[in-house]
Every structure is written in structure tokens, then in C-alpha cells.
N, C-alpha and C positions, 0 to 999 in steps of 0.2 A: 926898387924897380929898375930893370935894365932900360936904358934910354938911348935914343938915337937922335941925330939932328932932325929938325922939322923939314929942312929942305936939303935935297941931296940929288946926286946924279947917278944913273945906272945904265949899264950897257943894254939891258933888256928888262922887260917887266918882271921876270923871275928874280933878277937882282934887286929890283925895286921892292918886291915883297919881302925879301930877306932883310932889307934895310928899313922897313916900316917902323915907325916909332912904337915901341911896346907900351902898353897902357894897362892899368889895373881895371878889372871889371867895373863898369859904371863910369869910368873916366872918359873924357873926350879930348882928343888931341888932333889938330889939323896937320896935314902933311902935304908936301908937293914933291913929286919925283920927276926930274927931267930925264926922259929916256932917250938915248942916242938914236937918232933917225926917226923919232916919233914926237908927237906933241907931248907937252908935260901932262902928267896925270895927277890930278888933285883929289883930295878927299879928306875924311877925318876918321881915324881909328876910334870907333865908339861902340860898335855892336860886338862887345867882347864878353865872353862868358866862359868860366871854367867848365860849363856843362854843354858846350857847343861843339859839334863835329860836322864837317862837310864830307859827304860821300858821293862818289862819282860812278855812274853806270857803265856797264859793259855792252858787248854786242847783243843785239836783240831789242835795244831801245830806240833804234833808228826809225825815222819816218820822213817822207818827203815834206818839206816845209820847215823842218826843225832849224831853229836859230833865226828865222826870218824876222819874227817880231822883235827879238832881242836887238838885232842889227838896226832895225828901224828906230829904236828908242835909246840905244846906248852906243856912243862913239867908241867906247872901249871894246864892246863886242864886235863892232864892225872892223876895228883894227885887227882883232884876232883872226877873223876870216880872211882878211887881206894878207896877213902874214902867212897863213897856211897856204893860200893860193900861190904866193910867191915861192914858198919853200918846196912845194910839190911840182910847180911848173905847169899846172893846169887849174881850171876854175872849180875847185872843190866846193866853193860857196854856191855856185850855180847848181851843182849836183844836189847839195843839201836842200836848197830852196825850191828847185823846180823838177828834180829828178833827171832822167826816168828812174822809176823805182827799181827796175831790174838791174840797172847799173849801181844804184846805191846799195843794193843787197849783196853785191860782190864783196867778199871779205876784205880784199885789198883796198876797197873804197870805204866800206862800212867803218873800219877801225879808225882811219884818220878823220872821218866825218863826225863820228861820235865824240872823239877827242876834241876836235875843234869847237863843236857846239858846246861841249862841257866847259872848255877853257873860256869861251866867250861869256858864258853865264857867270863863271868865277870872276872874270875881270869886272863885270858889272857889280858884283858883290864887293870886290875890293874897293872900287870907287865909292861905294856907299858906306864903307867903313867896317865891313864885317871882318872878324878875325877869329877863326876857330881854334880850339885847343888841339884837335886832332884832325887828320884827314885819312880817308881810306877809299879804295876803289875796287870794284868787282872786275877781276880779270883785266881786260883792256883798260878799265877805269883806273887801275893803279898808275898807268902812265899819266893820265889827267891829274891825278892826285900829286904826282911828283912835279908836274908843272906848277901846280898851285903852291907846293912847298918850296919852290925856287930851286929844285935840283936839276931840272931839265928846262931848256928853252922850248917854246912852242914849236919853232921850226925844226929843231932836232927831234922832238917827240913825234911830230906827224910823219917825218921821214922814217923813223924807227917803226912805228906801228903799221905803216904801209908795207915795209919789208916783212914785218911780223905776219901780217895778213897773207901776203904772198907765200911765205914759208909754210904757214899752217895749212893753207889751201893745197899746196903741192906735196905735203908730207904723206898723204894717204890717197890712193886712187879713188875716184868717185865711186860710191857704192860699196866700198870695202868696209868703211867704218859707219858708226851711227851713235846717236845720243838719245836718251829717253829720260823723261821727267817722271819721277815716282812720288806721288803724294799720299800721305796718310800712314806711312810706316816710319818707325824710327831708323836713324842712320845705321845702327848696329845690325838691324835685320836686313836692310838693303845691302850692306857690305857682305854679309854672310851669304845671301843669295847669289851675289856676283861671284864669290869664290866657288860656290857649289856648282854653278852651271858653266863656268868659263871653259873647263876642259883644257885644251891646249891653245885656247884663244885668250885675248885680252878682254876683260870686262871688269870695271871698277867704278866706284863713285868719283865723279869729276867735279861736282859743285855741291858742297854742303850749304845750301841756300838758307834753310830754316830747320828747326828741329824735325819737321815732317815733310820737307820738300828737298829731295835729293835728286840730282841729275847724274846719270851713269853714262859711261862712254866706253867704246872698244870696238871689237869686230861686230859687224852688223848681226850676224847669226847669234852670237853670244848675248848681245844687248837685247835682242828680241826674246830669247829664252828667259833672260833675267826679268824682263818686264812682265812676261806671262806668269812667271813664278811669283813675282811680287803681288800681282793681281790675285792669284790663288791664295796668297797668305793674308789677304785683307786690305791691300792698298786701295785707297779711295779712287785713285785715278792713275793710269799709266799711259803715257803719250810718247810715241816716237817723234822726236823733234825734227823740224825742217831746217837742218843746218848743213853746211857744206863740208864739214869734217868732224871727227871725234876729238874735240878739244880736251885739254887737261888730263891726258892719259898717256901711257908709254908709247902709243902709236905716234905721238908728236915728237919723239926723240929726234927725227931728222930735222924738224923745224927748230928744235932747240939748238942743234949743232949749227944750223945755218945762221942763227941769230947771235951766236957767240962772238963772231968778229965785229959786227956792227955795234953790239952792246959794249964790247971792250973798247972800241974806238970812240964811243960817245963820251962826252964830258958830263959827269954827274957831280954837282956841287953838294955840299952839306945841306941838309934839309932845314928850313926855317921853322917848320911845323912837324912834329912827329907823325909818321905814317904807320898805320897798322897794315902789315903786308899780308898778302893772300896765302903764301906758302907756309908761314909759321904762325900766323895770327898773332904777331908780336910787333912791338914798336921798333922802328928804325929811324935813325937821324943822320947816318953817314952815307955819303954818295956811293961808296964802294959796296956797302951792304944793299943799297937800293938796286944797283946793277946786278948783283948776284941773285937777288930775289926775283927780278924780272926774268932772268935766264931760267931759274929753277921752276918758276910757275907755269912755263909753257907746257911741260909734261907732267905736272903735279896737280892735285886737287885744289880748288879754291875753298879755303876754310872760312867761309863767310860767317856762318853761325858763331864760331869761336871768336872771330874778330869783333863782332857786335857784342858778344857776351863780355869780352875783355873791356870794351869801351863802357858798357853799362857798369861794370865793376869799378871803372875809373870815375864814375859819377856823371857820365854824359847822359843828358836828358833831352837836349834839343838837337834835332837833326835836320840838315838841309840837303836835299838831293840835287846836286849841281850838274845838270845835263838833261837830255831828253827823257821823257817817260817818267813812270812812277813805280818801276819794278822794285827798286831798292826800298822805297817807302813801305810797300806791302811786306817785304821780307823782314825789315826792322820791326815793324808793328807786331808781326807774329813772334819774333824772337823776344821782344820786350814783354809781351803778354805772357809768354811761357815763363819768363823769369820773374813775373810779378811787378813789373815797373810801368809807371805811367810816363809817356814820352810825348814830346811835341814833334810833329813831322810835317815838313812842307817842301815844295819844289822851289828852286831858285827863282823861277819866273813868276811866282805867285806874289805879286806886289802887296796885296792886302795882307797875306799871311806874313810877309816879311815885316811889315809895319807893326802888326800885332806882336810878333816875337820880339821885335826891337823894344817895344814898350815894356815887355816883360823883363828884358835884359837891362836896359838903361833908362827906361821911362822918358825917352826924348825922341824927337823926330830927327831925320837925317840932315847932316850938313855936308854939302859936297861942293862948296864954292869957296 
């Protein structure tokens, strides 16, 4: 088994995660990381399973009040919000906890807000001793997953996603693009409809969320034509989404180009935990590959169904959604059911659920002192 010292120093919590003592499933080992500029972080690596993955939500999971309960009971979560506030130069924490909702819904605010709430939840899990085999994030959530894997610092990540939100918002004039959710048709049918109705406009799948939940994006008129045709072909539901831009399609090429320089300048460390990326639905462990995947995903579809199918094939059966909302929980449940697998799904803030899962993994209560 690969081993690390029980006590160590780190420049930031991402480095601390990379240096955590590795343990075998069922083994417990205490650790203490003294993080520069912060209090020491203590815990025990104990909730380890070859069947465990952490998943991080994307835009759409935000709500006023997210993260507040975490901050009230977890000093690690509180420190995450404080770091984000400092990195951005304004009180993101107040926006998350108190709103106003209209400001929270602005893409440039939504993205760092969700990322910070997700990282806060992850830090609480780290302090309790949780250690997944894989991480994955949906769209924006890939940045959160990279923080969890020790590739990006929280400060760098929140600055990047704020720039990403601004670039994506500015890429297409308001009203020119749209997105629509198509439920009840297979991905092949939805893709075919998009090709048939696009004409000289852009219309294509943007999120392969589950076997029968596909989000399409492109020019508004083409998206509306595709949604109507999908309904005519038997879709259970088609809904034009209330989003500020047509994400994850070629209309986002200007945003991708704007993000090239910030991503190139950012420091990406090797990942301590393999990440299943959105654009290829494949594992990556190198910082350069993580940077390149983030750049490509801006204008490319999110291959979430394939990502979860890959993890199911790797034997993952326990899933913790680390961040606000339950969107990913529902998607993973549908994908696992389609594949014929029974899985355990819970939210990071579900204390009772965490304790039950811990018992299944290690048969022991947490040790954090």
C-alpha cells in the first residue's frame, strides 16, 4: 500500500489532499495537515471504498441559502467560503446565504457560488475521513472535482469559473440562442432530429444527461423546431430552458477562445484522484490533460451518461453528490437502473445517510480528533 507521513505541511488544502495517507478499504489511519495561513486540518482516512465516487453538480443547482448550514457546523466549510470571498474580492458567501436571487442567478455569480458550496461540502467530507476512488463533475462541476482532486486551488478555481461565466454569457447575444430539455427519446433520435431541422443554423445535443434525458442547444429558432419535432416523435416532455446562453455547443466558441489564456496561465497539478472528464467520458490524472479538457468542454457536449456508465463498469456502486441540490442523484439513479445495477446515492449534507454508508464501508463511526 502506498503510504505517506501521518503529519505533514501543505501550501493549501489541495496539496493536503494530495498528501493524505493512503489506506486500504476498511483501514483507519489518522492524519494532520498543517496548511499555510490556516489552522491545521485533522481527521482520519477511514471511509474508503473501491466502490465510492464523488460527483459535483453544475449550473442549475443553485438556491439562496446554499452552504449556510454547512458553515454553521463545519469550520472547514466556513474556511472555504472565506477563501472564495478573499479570492474574488467581494462577499460571495453573503450572496449564497442571503441572495438576492436575481444576482445569484447571473452566470458570472452562479458558477463560483456553486463551486464554493461544493468545495465546502467536500472539505467537510475530507475532515470526516472520506476518500473516493473517482471524482466527476457535470460541466461547471468538473472544476469542483479538480479542486477535490488537488489539481486546482479553490482560489484559482473560483476566479476561473467567474471568468468562464462572464465569457459564456457574452458569447451569444441575449435571445439568439436557447436550450431545451427532451425527455423520453433515445439520444440517437434526438441527435437525428437536430441534424434534420438545423438548416443553416446550429442545433445539437449539449448534455447527454441520462439515456432518455437529452438537453439540446443552438440558435433559438432551430432549438424550437427540434423540440417540436421531438414532441411529434413521441417525446414525453420538451421544455425550453430558462438559461442565459446556449451552453456546450459551437455557439460557445468565442467563450472557449476567451478562456484559453486564463486556463493556460493557471497552475494545474497532477490529480490525486482520477477524474472522469465531460468531453471524453474518460479518466484523467495529469494536470495538462485536465486543462485541455476544461477548454474543450465549453463548446462540446457533456457526456454524463457515458461517464456514469464507465464508473459503473469500474465497479462504482456508492455515490455522494457533493454540492447543492439532487440533480445528479436523479440522473445517476436513472442510468444505473437502465444498466441493471443497484446503487447507493446520497447528498454530502445528509448526515444520517453518511453514517449509514460509512457503516457499510468500514463498520465504524467517524474519528475526527
